N, C-alpha and C positions, 0 to 999 in steps of 0.2 A: 440559758437554754431556751430557744424556739418551739414552737408550739406550731403543730397541724393546722388543719381546720379541722379536722375530728379533735383534738385533743382542746383545742382551745373554748368549741360547744361545749363539750364535755367538763370542763373547767366550770363553766356559767354556772354548773351548781353547787360546786365547792363549798363550805360553811364557812370559810375565809374570805371575808371581804376581798384582803386583799390579792389572793388566789383566783377571784371571780375579775376585782378591775384588770388583775393581769392579762387575765383571759381577752376580756372587750379591747383593751388597748394593740393584743394582737389582732381579733376581727378588725378592727376598725385599718389596721394600717393593711389588711387581706384583703377588704370591700367587697370583698363573696355573697355576691342576695342569696347564696346558703345558706346564711350567718343570719338571715333581716326574721326569718318567725323564733329561732334560736333565744334570739338576744332580743323579742318580742315579749316571749316568754319570761325570758331569767329579771329582763325589764321592771314588768308587772307587780315583781316578785321583790325587784333589789326599793321600791320607790316608799314600799314601809316603814324603810328604817332609817331616820333620817342621817344618822350618825357615818352611811356608806357614801355620801353627796358625793368620793372623788371617787365611786366604784358604779355609778348615775350617771355620772358624765362621763366616763369612757363608752357605757353600754348605748346612751344617749347618740353620740358623738357618732359609736359603730352603725349605729340604724343607719343615720345618716349619711353616710359613707356607701353602706353596701346598697342604698339604693334603695330598702326596703320601703313603700309606698304604703300598703296596712298600718303601720306606725301612725300614721300620721294621726289618727285622731284619739289613740291612747298621749301621741303628747302633745297635741290640746289642751288635753284636761288638767298636765301640773303641771303645766304654763299659768295655768291661771291661780298658780294655790301658793301662799309662803315658801316660800324656802327660806332655810337659812343663809347657806350658800348660795347665794349668789350666782354662781361662778354655773351653777343646773341651768340657770336662764340661758345662759351662755350657748349652750349646747343643744338646750331648745330651741330657741330663736334661728340656728343655723343647720338644724336637722330640719326643723318645719320647711325651711324656705328651699333646703338641701333638695328636699323630700317632691315638693311640689310639679307640678305637670309647668314645663316653659310657660305656658300662654297661664300661669297662675301667678305667678313668680311672683309679681308688685302687689298681688291680691292675698298673698302670703305673707310677705312683709312686711306688707300695712297692718296685717292684721295681728303681729306680733310687736308694731310697731303702736299699736292701740290696746295693746292689753291691759297696761293697766301696772304692768310689776312691776315695783321697784328699781329693776335693773334694766331697766330698756324707757325711751323715751315715751311720755305719756303725749305729746302734743297729738292731736290729729295728725293723719298720715296725706300727705298731699302727693304722694305720686297716686294718687287714683282719678279717673278724671271727673 
């Protein structure tokens, strides 16, 4: 079953995590900026439950693909918290760099590298001047 944009956005509120994850995966593929605000709202709810890390991963990746720059603030917060599922850090780093303004990509990449998370290198970034 292929979800439309509207169906996928609606399914972000489903009570079952696999349904929300399926919706986020579809929105990631669609990469439509319209999906950004509902994805951000859904992610704010989702990060409260560490058991749904796969759903969180897909939501973060979808935010990056949608180009929803207002998500940058929210994404930097969980990037500094401990996650058992380190794949979430991968999605956070990808989305943070992807959503950064072109002139700020190097700074965002350095921020990710310098963040001190256990799955990203912790050596000081040598990319910035």
